[in-house]
Residue frames as a rotation matrix with the C-alpha (Angstrom) as fourth column:
UNK 1
-0.759 0.363 -0.541 -15.96
-0.561 0.059 0.826 56.31
0.332 0.930 0.158 72.60
UNK 2
-0.687 0.520 -0.508 -17.89
0.560 0.824 0.085 53.74
0.463 -0.226 -0.857 74.62
UNK 3
-0.592 0.458 -0.663 -19.44
0.459 -0.485 -0.745 56.57
-0.663 -0.745 0.077 76.63
UNK 4
-0.687 0.335 -0.645 -20.57
-0.643 -0.694 0.325 58.36
-0.338 0.637 0.692 73.47
UNK 5
-0.720 0.392 -0.573 -22.10
-0.216 0.658 0.722 55.15
0.660 0.643 -0.389 72.14
UNK 6
-0.693 0.446 -0.566 -23.81
0.715 0.526 -0.460 54.36
0.093 -0.724 -0.684 75.46
UNK 7
-0.450 0.505 -0.737 -25.43
0.187 -0.753 -0.631 57.82
-0.874 -0.421 0.244 75.40
UNK 8
0.253 0.554 0.793 -26.51
0.858 0.251 -0.449 57.36
-0.448 0.793 -0.412 71.76
UNK 9
0.418 -0.224 -0.880 -24.38
-0.240 -0.962 0.130 60.32
-0.876 0.157 -0.456 70.65
UNK 10
0.907 -0.066 0.417 -23.72
0.412 0.348 -0.842 60.25
-0.089 0.935 0.343 66.91
UNK 11
0.259 -0.912 -0.318 -20.09
-0.040 -0.339 0.940 60.65
-0.965 -0.230 -0.124 65.92
UNK 12
0.975 0.020 0.220 -18.63
0.219 0.029 -0.975 61.72
-0.026 0.999 0.024 62.58
UNK 13
0.152 -0.982 -0.115 -14.98
0.262 -0.072 0.962 61.56
-0.953 -0.176 0.246 61.52
UNK 14
0.957 -0.014 -0.290 -13.46
-0.278 -0.334 -0.901 63.29
-0.084 0.942 -0.323 58.50
UNK 15
0.431 -0.822 0.373 -10.43
0.484 0.559 0.673 61.33
-0.762 -0.110 0.639 57.32
UNK 16
0.836 -0.134 -0.532 -7.95
-0.428 -0.765 -0.481 63.47
-0.342 0.630 -0.697 55.39
UNK 17
-0.014 -0.835 -0.550 -5.08
-0.924 0.220 -0.312 60.99
0.381 0.504 -0.775 55.01
UNK 18
0.473 0.172 -0.864 -4.17
-0.126 0.984 0.127 57.36
0.872 0.049 0.487 55.54
UNK 19
-0.585 -0.807 0.079 -2.06
-0.158 0.017 -0.987 58.08
0.795 -0.590 -0.138 58.65
UNK 20
-0.555 0.430 0.712 -5.13
-0.831 -0.259 -0.491 58.01
-0.027 -0.865 0.501 60.89
UNK 21
-0.024 0.571 -0.820 -6.46
-0.520 0.694 0.498 54.56
0.854 0.439 0.280 59.83
UNK 22
-0.562 -0.249 -0.789 -5.31
0.430 0.726 -0.536 52.86
0.706 -0.641 -0.301 63.05
UNK 23
-0.977 0.212 -0.013 -6.87
-0.113 -0.568 -0.816 55.54
-0.180 -0.795 0.578 65.24
UNK 24
-0.320 0.911 -0.261 -10.17
-0.929 -0.249 0.273 55.38
0.184 0.330 0.926 63.35
UNK 25
-0.164 0.210 -0.964 -10.19
-0.154 0.960 0.235 51.58
0.974 0.187 -0.125 63.60
UNK 26
-0.835 -0.189 -0.517 -9.72
0.460 0.278 -0.843 51.71
0.303 -0.942 -0.145 67.39
UNK 27
-0.823 0.568 -0.004 -12.44
-0.501 -0.731 -0.464 54.35
-0.266 -0.380 0.886 67.70
UNK 28
-0.136 0.796 -0.590 -14.87
-0.824 0.240 0.514 52.26
0.550 0.556 0.623 65.62
UNK 29
-0.417 -0.075 -0.906 -14.12
0.192 0.967 -0.168 49.11
0.888 -0.244 -0.389 67.62
UNK 30
-0.867 0.033 -0.497 -15.09
0.494 -0.064 -0.867 50.97
-0.061 -0.997 0.039 70.79
UNK 31
-0.724 0.603 -0.335 -18.06
-0.520 -0.796 -0.309 52.84
-0.453 -0.050 0.890 69.32
UNK 32
-0.468 0.556 -0.687 -19.83
-0.727 0.200 0.657 50.72
0.502 0.807 0.310 66.70
UNK 33
-0.680 0.389 0.621 -22.67
-0.241 0.681 -0.691 48.47
-0.692 -0.620 -0.370 67.80
UNK 34
-0.622 0.481 0.618 -25.55
0.753 0.585 0.302 46.75
-0.216 0.653 -0.726 65.99
UNK 35
0.421 0.907 -0.013 -27.68
0.884 -0.413 -0.217 49.89
-0.202 0.080 -0.976 66.39
UNK 36
0.886 -0.156 -0.436 -25.06
-0.116 -0.986 0.117 52.64
-0.448 -0.053 -0.892 66.05
UNK 37
0.395 -0.775 0.493 -22.21
0.916 0.372 -0.149 53.13
-0.069 0.511 0.857 63.56
UNK 38
0.016 -0.505 -0.863 -19.59
0.217 -0.841 0.496 55.86
-0.976 -0.195 0.096 63.42
UNK 39
0.919 0.288 0.270 -19.78
0.335 -0.210 -0.918 57.89
-0.207 0.934 -0.290 60.22
UNK 40
-0.048 -0.980 -0.192 -16.36
0.327 -0.197 0.924 58.18
-0.944 -0.018 0.330 58.53
UNK 41
0.957 0.260 -0.126 -16.11
-0.004 -0.426 -0.904 60.56
-0.289 0.866 -0.407 55.58
UNK 42
0.232 -0.919 0.318 -13.02
0.689 0.386 0.613 59.70
-0.687 0.077 0.723 53.60
UNK 43
0.949 0.029 -0.315 -11.40
-0.157 -0.822 -0.548 62.77
-0.275 0.569 -0.775 52.03
UNK 44
0.172 -0.962 0.210 -7.99
0.038 0.220 0.975 61.10
-0.984 -0.160 0.074 51.67
UNK 45
-0.052 -0.144 0.988 -8.45
0.934 0.342 0.099 60.63
-0.353 0.928 0.117 47.93
UNK 46
0.818 0.416 0.397 -9.64
0.532 -0.811 -0.245 64.20
0.220 0.412 -0.884 47.46
UNK 47
0.760 -0.589 -0.274 -6.63
-0.193 -0.608 0.770 65.49
-0.620 -0.533 -0.575 49.37
UNK 48
-0.125 -0.845 0.520 -4.31
0.401 0.437 0.805 63.57
-0.907 0.309 0.284 47.03
UNK 49
-0.274 0.082 0.958 -6.02
0.952 0.162 0.258 64.69
-0.134 0.983 -0.122 43.82
UNK 50
0.654 0.537 0.532 -7.07
0.591 -0.802 0.083 68.28
0.472 0.260 -0.842 44.56
UNK 51
-0.332 -0.741 0.584 -5.29
0.135 -0.650 -0.748 71.41
0.934 -0.169 0.316 45.65
UNK 52
-0.786 -0.032 -0.618 -5.32
0.617 0.021 -0.786 72.43
0.038 -0.999 0.003 49.28
UNK 53
-0.861 0.476 -0.180 -7.65
-0.446 -0.876 -0.183 75.32
-0.245 -0.077 0.966 48.44
UNK 54
-0.355 0.751 -0.557 -10.14
-0.570 0.298 0.766 73.00
0.741 0.589 0.322 46.69
UNK 55
-0.370 0.171 -0.913 -10.22
0.564 0.823 -0.074 70.59
0.739 -0.542 -0.401 49.63
UNK 56
-0.905 0.000 -0.425 -10.58
0.364 -0.516 -0.775 73.44
-0.220 -0.857 0.467 52.13
UNK 57
-0.720 0.672 -0.176 -13.44
-0.690 -0.663 0.292 74.97
0.079 0.331 0.940 50.15
UNK 58
-0.212 0.646 -0.733 -15.28
-0.198 0.706 0.680 71.61
0.957 0.289 -0.021 49.92
UNK 59
-0.531 -0.042 -0.847 -14.80
0.729 0.487 -0.481 70.98
0.433 -0.872 -0.227 53.65
UNK 60
-0.952 0.170 -0.253 -15.98
0.002 -0.826 -0.563 74.48
-0.305 -0.537 0.787 54.63
UNK 61
-0.539 0.797 -0.273 -19.05
-0.708 -0.253 0.659 74.16
0.456 0.549 0.701 52.39
UNK 62
-0.160 0.463 -0.872 -20.01
0.211 0.879 0.428 70.79
0.964 -0.115 -0.238 53.89
UNK 63
-0.643 -0.140 -0.753 -19.39
0.755 0.048 -0.654 71.94
0.128 -0.989 0.074 57.47
UNK 64
-0.950 0.303 -0.076 -21.23
-0.289 -0.945 -0.151 75.22
-0.118 -0.122 0.986 56.91
UNK 65
-0.348 0.856 -0.382 -24.25
-0.412 0.226 0.883 73.34
0.842 0.464 0.274 55.59
UNK 66
-0.122 0.283 -0.951 -24.44
0.637 0.757 0.144 71.14
0.761 -0.588 -0.273 58.68
UNK 67
-0.764 -0.231 -0.602 -23.77
0.632 -0.451 -0.630 73.96
-0.126 -0.862 0.491 61.13
UNK 68
-0.890 0.449 0.079 -26.25
-0.404 -0.857 0.320 76.35
0.212 0.253 0.944 59.50
UNK 69
-0.094 0.891 -0.444 -29.04
-0.152 0.428 0.891 73.82
0.984 0.151 0.095 59.76
UNK 70
-0.168 -0.028 -0.985 -28.17
0.823 0.546 -0.156 72.82
0.542 -0.837 -0.068 63.33
UNK 71
-0.724 -0.216 -0.655 -27.97
0.601 -0.663 -0.447 76.43
-0.338 -0.717 0.610 64.50
UNK 72
0.346 0.932 0.105 -30.80
0.854 -0.266 -0.446 77.78
-0.388 0.244 -0.889 62.36
UNK 73
-0.507 -0.719 -0.476 -28.51
0.446 -0.691 0.569 80.18
-0.738 0.076 0.671 60.54
UNK 74
0.707 0.669 -0.229 -29.33
0.183 -0.485 -0.855 82.75
-0.683 0.562 -0.466 57.90
UNK 75
0.348 -0.540 0.767 -27.79
0.936 0.145 -0.322 83.62
0.063 0.829 0.555 54.55
UNK 76
-0.672 -0.740 -0.022 -25.81
0.740 -0.672 0.001 86.74
-0.015 -0.016 1.000 53.69
UNK 77
-0.681 0.468 0.564 -28.97
-0.075 -0.810 0.581 88.71
0.729 0.353 0.587 52.90
UNK 78
-0.733 0.325 0.598 -30.66
-0.676 -0.248 -0.694 87.59
-0.077 -0.912 0.402 56.14
UNK 79
0.232 0.852 -0.469 -32.97
-0.825 0.427 0.369 84.92
0.515 0.301 0.802 54.70
UNK 80
0.190 -0.094 0.977 -33.40
-0.766 0.609 0.207 81.83
-0.614 -0.788 0.044 56.87
UNK 81
-0.779 -0.511 -0.363 -31.84
-0.627 0.632 0.455 78.64
-0.004 0.582 -0.813 55.52
UNK 82
0.400 0.859 0.321 -34.44
-0.739 0.509 -0.441 76.24
-0.542 -0.061 0.838 54.21
UNK 83
-0.724 -0.689 -0.031 -33.10
-0.606 0.614 0.506 72.81
-0.329 0.385 -0.862 53.32
UNK 84
0.443 0.839 -0.315 -35.00
-0.891 0.372 -0.261 70.53
-0.102 0.396 0.912 51.02
UNK 85
0.280 -0.306 -0.910 -34.54
-0.355 0.848 -0.394 66.80
0.892 0.433 0.129 50.80
UNK 86
0.860 0.037 -0.509 -33.07
0.378 0.624 0.685 64.46
0.343 -0.781 0.522 53.34
UNK 87
0.781 -0.617 0.096 -30.29
-0.532 -0.577 0.620 65.51
-0.327 -0.535 -0.779 55.74
UNK 88
0.418 -0.743 -0.523 -26.71
-0.509 0.285 -0.812 64.65
0.752 0.606 -0.259 54.87
UNK 89
-0.747 -0.643 0.170 -26.21
-0.461 0.316 -0.829 63.18
0.479 -0.698 -0.533 58.34
UNK 90
-0.318 0.600 -0.734 -27.95
0.616 0.719 0.321 60.95
0.721 -0.351 -0.598 60.85
UNK 91
-0.158 0.335 0.929 -30.23
-0.444 -0.864 0.236 63.27
0.882 -0.375 0.285 62.83
């Protein structure tokens, strides 16, 4: 984690349950600095309150959005993705 931080590589974690709190804490302690913070998206509540299919669909939609923009993807009919507004992540 210190190597990622030293190279200014942004890091995002998706937390799906409370069992990984200790791991995330250790990772943050070795990554976070005054200029760089690890992004932790907490889906633990959603996992408790939604069905597995609902959580999977939300995760796939969010991941697809980020990947499509990063890779310059296209939609089903071949149109290029054009995103409006600010990114959902730290570019």
